[in-house]
VOMARLUM-929037 format. One line per 4 residues: number of its first residue (from 0); for each residue x, y, z negated of C-alpha. Coordinates in steps of 0.5 Angstrom, whole numbers, plus 2048, in hexadecimal, padded with zeros to 3 digits. Layout:
// VOMARLUM-929037
NUM = X,Y,Z | ...
//
This chain:
// VOMARLUM-929037
0 = 7D7,802,810 | 7D6,7FC,815 | 7D5,7F5,812 | 7D7,7EF,816
4 = 7D3,7E9,815 | 7D6,7E2,814 | 7D2,7DC,816 | 7D3,7D5,812
8 = 7D9,7D2,816 | 7DD,7D8,815 | 7DC,7D8,80E | 7DD,7D1,80D
12 = 7E4,7D2,811 | 7E6,7D9,80D | 7E4,7D6,806 | 7E6,7CE,807
16 = 7DF,7CC,804 | 7DA,7C7,807 | 7D3,7C9,809 | 7D0,7C6,803
20 = 7D6,7C9,7FE | 7D4,7D0,801 | 7CD,7D0,800 | 7CE,7CC,7F9
24 = 7D2,7D2,7F7 | 7CD,7D7,7F9 | 7C8,7D3,7F5 | 7CC,7D4,7EF
28 = 7CE,7DB,7F0 | 7D5,7DA,7F2 | 7D4,7DC,7F9 | 7D0,7E1,7FD
32 = 7CA,7DF,800 | 7C9,7DF,808 | 7C5,7E5,80B | 7BF,7E3,80F
36 = 7C1,7E6,816 | 7BB,7E2,81A | 7B6,7DD,819 | 7BB,7D7,819
40 = 7C2,7DB,819 | 7C5,7DE,812 | 7CC,7E0,811 | 7D1,7E3,80C
44 = 7D3,7EA,80C | 7DB,7EA,80D | 7DD,7EE,807 | 7D9,7EA,802
48 = 7DC,7E4,804 | 7E3,7E8,804 | 7E1,7EA,7FD | 7E0,7E3,7FA
52 = 7E7,7E1,7FE | 7EB,7E6,7FA | 7E8,7E4,7F4 | 7EA,7DD,7F5
56 = 7F1,7E0,7F6 | 7F1,7E3,7F0 | 7EF,7DC,7ED | 7E8,7DF,7EA
60 = 7E4,7DB,7E6 | 7DD,7D9,7E7 | 7DB,7DF,7E2 | 7DE,7E4,7E7
64 = 7DC,7E1,7ED | 7D5,7E2,7EB | 7D6,7E9,7E9 | 7D9,7EA,7F0
68 = 7D3,7E7,7F3 | 7CE,7EA,7EF | 7D1,7F1,7F1 | 7D1,7EF,7F8
72 = 7CA,7ED,7F8 | 7C8,7F4,7F4 | 7CC,7F8,7FA | 7C8,7F4,7FF
76 = 7C1,7F6,7FC | 7C3,7FD,7FB | 7C5,7FD,803 | 7BE,7FA,804
80 = 7BB,800,800 | 7BF,805,803 | 7BD,803,80A | 7B5,802,809
84 = 7B1,808,80B | 7AE,80D,806 | 7A7,80C,805 | 7A6,813,803
88 = 7A8,816,80A | 7A2,817,80E | 7A4,815,816 | 79E,818,819
92 = 79D,820,819 | 797,822,815 | 792,826,81A | 791,82D,817
96 = 78B,831,819 | 786,82D,81D
//
């Protein structure tokens, strides 16, 4: 699955929230936190922003929004774990019979 990232101006345009409102909502667990993409660059996965917007369309309350954001955070962590190299694999072949 290809993930598209949205920088802050695009998130602000999509949501109608100000910069401070986005970060305040993220701090309160009502909006996903951005993903660091570099030393001074961060962005939001588009599907996470869309999930929150869909919840707003359903008139979800804060409790439901926190559950959605929590689930998105868990999914992110699972992707990170799945992409880590295994520590059980030895990348170098063993020298046998020297």
